[in-house]
C-alpha positions as CSV (number, residue, x, y, z in Angstrom):
1,M,101.2,86.1,71.2
2,L,99.2,88.7,73.0
3,K,102.3,90.1,74.7
4,R,104.1,90.4,71.3
5,T,101.1,92.2,69.9
6,A,101.0,94.6,72.9
7,G,104.7,95.2,72.6
8,C,104.4,96.0,68.9
9,L,101.6,98.4,69.6
10,L,103.5,100.0,72.4
11,L,106.5,100.6,70.1
12,L,104.2,101.9,67.4
13,L,102.5,104.3,69.8
14,S,105.8,105.5,71.3
15,G,106.9,106.3,67.8
16,L,103.7,108.3,67.3
17,V,104.3,110.2,70.6
18,W,107.6,111.5,69.1
19,A,105.8,112.7,66.0
20,Q,103.2,114.7,68.0
21,T,103.0,118.4,68.3
22,P,103.7,119.9,71.8
23,E,99.9,120.4,72.4
24,E,99.2,116.7,71.4
25,E,102.0,115.6,73.7
26,V,100.6,117.6,76.6
27,L,97.1,116.1,75.9
28,S,98.6,112.6,75.7
29,A,100.5,113.1,78.9
30,Q,97.4,114.5,80.7
31,M,95.4,111.4,79.5
32,A,98.2,109.1,80.8
33,Y,98.3,111.0,84.1
34,Q,94.5,110.7,84.5
35,Q,94.6,107.0,83.8
36,T,97.5,106.5,86.2
37,S,95.6,108.6,88.8
38,R,92.5,106.4,88.4
39,S,94.7,103.3,88.8
40,A,96.3,104.7,91.9
41,D,92.9,105.7,93.4
42,T,91.6,102.2,92.7
43,A,94.7,100.7,94.4
44,L,94.3,103.0,97.4
45,R,90.6,102.1,97.8
46,R,91.5,98.4,97.5
47,L,94.2,98.9,100.2
48,D,91.8,100.7,102.5
49,A,89.2,98.0,102.1
50,A,91.8,95.3,102.8
51,Q,93.0,97.1,105.9
52,Q,89.4,97.5,107.1
53,A,88.7,93.8,106.5
54,K,91.9,92.9,108.4
55,K,90.9,95.1,111.4
56,L,87.4,93.5,111.4
57,A,89.0,90.0,111.2
58,E,91.4,90.9,114.1
59,A,88.4,92.1,116.2
60,R,86.5,88.9,115.5
61,L,89.6,86.8,116.4
62,A,90.0,88.7,119.7
63,D,86.3,88.1,120.4
64,A,86.7,84.4,119.6
65,Q,89.8,84.1,121.8
66,N,88.0,85.7,124.7
67,E,85.0,83.4,124.1
68,L,87.3,80.4,124.1
69,Q,88.9,81.5,127.4
70,R,85.4,81.8,128.9
71,R,84.4,78.4,127.6
72,E,87.7,76.8,128.9
73,K,86.9,78.3,132.4
74,D,83.3,77.0,132.2
75,V,84.6,73.5,131.3
76,S,87.1,73.6,134.2
77,E,84.4,74.7,136.6
78,A,82.0,72.1,135.3
79,A,84.6,69.4,135.6
80,A,85.4,70.4,139.2
81,A,81.7,70.4,140.0
82,A,81.2,67.0,138.4
83,E,84.1,65.6,140.3
84,S,82.7,67.0,143.6
85,A,79.3,65.6,142.8
86,T,80.8,62.2,142.0
87,R,82.7,62.1,145.3
88,Q,79.5,63.1,147.2
89,L,77.5,60.4,145.3
90,Q,80.2,57.8,146.2
91,A,80.0,58.9,149.9
92,S,76.2,58.7,149.8
93,E,76.4,55.2,148.3
94,Q,78.8,54.1,150.9
95,H,76.6,55.5,153.7
96,L,73.5,53.8,152.1
97,R,75.4,50.5,151.9
98,Q,76.4,50.7,155.5
99,A,72.8,51.6,156.6
100,W,71.5,48.5,154.7
101,Q,74.3,46.3,156.3
102,H,73.4,47.7,159.7
103,K,69.7,47.0,159.2
104,D,70.4,43.5,157.9
105,A,72.7,42.8,160.9
106,L,69.8,43.8,163.3
107,R,67.4,41.2,161.9
């Protein structure tokens, strides 16, 4: 319904454009140009904002990927340290067990 109404108005207005004087036609064209220029400016500002937001998101993503790599390295180093500590604990337990067995054997 709205599209039909807009279409009818457009036809009516286009018919009026033909009936205008050259001065009115220039004024009408200037107004249309100004409106189109505002629309283009708005679109360009929106594009610029979107591009800036994308650059910011890419920078945050790069930072997050670097942080993830650092954390993966930390986890790997911590796992290696935990494994080493576990082996040392097992060796200490074995030594303690042997010491107790040796003590018990001397009684």
